[in-house]
N, C-alpha and C positions, 0 to 999 in steps of 0.2 A: 480265382484263375480265369473263369469266364464271367464277364460282366455283360449280360444281355440287356439291351434297351428295348423295353416293350412299348414304348410310346409310339413307335412307328406302326406296330401292329394294332394298337388301339385306334389310331387315326385311320388305318385301312378298314377296320371294322365299321367305322362311321361312314366311310365312302361306300362300302358294300351295302349298308343299310339304305343309304340314299339312292343308290342305283336300283335296288330292289323296289323301293318306293316309286321311283320314276317308271319302272317297268309295269308296276301294278296300275299306276295312273294312266299310262299309255294304253294298256290293255282294256281298261274300263272305258276310256274315251273311244277306243276302236269299236268296242261292242255297241256303244251308243250310236256311233256313226253308221255301223252296219244295220242297226235297227231302223234308223231314219231312212237309209237308202232302200231297205226292203219295203218300208211303207210307201215310199215314193214310186218305186218300180211296180209294186203290185197295184197301187192305185192307178198308175198310168196304164197298166195292162188292162184293167177293167174299163177305163175310159175309152181306150182304143177299141175294145170289143163292142162297147155301146155305140160307138160312132161308125161301126162297120169295117174296122181295120183289124188286121191280125194283132193279137195281144203280144206276141213275142217281139214286136218292134220296140217295146219298152226297154228291152235289153241292149239295144244298139245305141251307143252314145251319138249325139248330134242329130242322127236321123229321128230319134224319138222327139227331140225338141222341135225339129222342123215339122214333124207330123202333128204335134200339139199346136203349133202355129196354124197349120192348115185346118185343123178341126175348129179352131177359134175364128177362122175366116181370114187369116192373114196369109200372104204368099210365103212359100217356103224360104225364100231368100232373106226375109226379114230377120231370121234368126242370126244372121251375121251382124245385125245392129247390136246384138247383145255383147259384142266385143268392145264397143266404144263406151268408155266410162262416162257416166252421167246419162247418156242416151239410153243405156240399158235399163235404168230404173223406170223411165217413162214407158218404154216399149213393154217391159215386164208387167207393169200395172195395166196398161191398155190391153194386153193379151189376156191377162187374168180376168178383166171385166168382160171381154168378148167371149172367153171360154165359159164363164158363168152364164152369160146370156144365151149361148148356144145350147145350154142345158135347161134353160128356163129359170135360172136363178137371177136374183137382183144384184145390184152393184155392192150392197153391203156384204153379201156373201163373197163377192169378188175381192173385197179388201181382206177378208179373212183368208181367202185362197192365196192372195199375194203374201200375206204375213206368215201364214202357216201352211205352206204348200203340201207338206207331207200328210197333213190332216185333211185339207180342203180337197185335194185330188182324190183321196180315199173316199170322202163323202160323195163326191161326184160319181165315183165308180160304183159304190154300193147303194146309192140312193135310188129312189123309184123314178126319178126324172128320166125322160127319154131324150135322146139327142135330136134337137130340132133343126139342125143345120146351121149354116152361118147366120149370125144375128142380123146381118144387113142384106141378106139375099132376097128377102121377100118385100123389101121396101122399094117403092118406085119413085 
């Protein structure tokens, strides 16, 4: 009398399993993203404190990038060059080199800072190096 077709329910079960899998993957990737964001913000907090600025500035988007540029010896407005594709890579690398030099590190550390900023900025913040000022300030 009743002829039920369970093939639709079986297909729905697979869709539900796929949706749950996607949610688990999204949650995992979100946790990884939050971890790296925490590393970057806490590292910038410590770098700003070493350079004589308030640490809470690391929490303010765009302003923290501008202050990082100023610590490296670049004018604040250069952060707007980060918007231009292609140019941003060169500016980012140059600022990483100058930021490393302003803490007494070499260019090889700056390459590591540019490639792995969440680790490099943390090393700058926790390291024993003091902030020396702008790398080109003392040159005549």
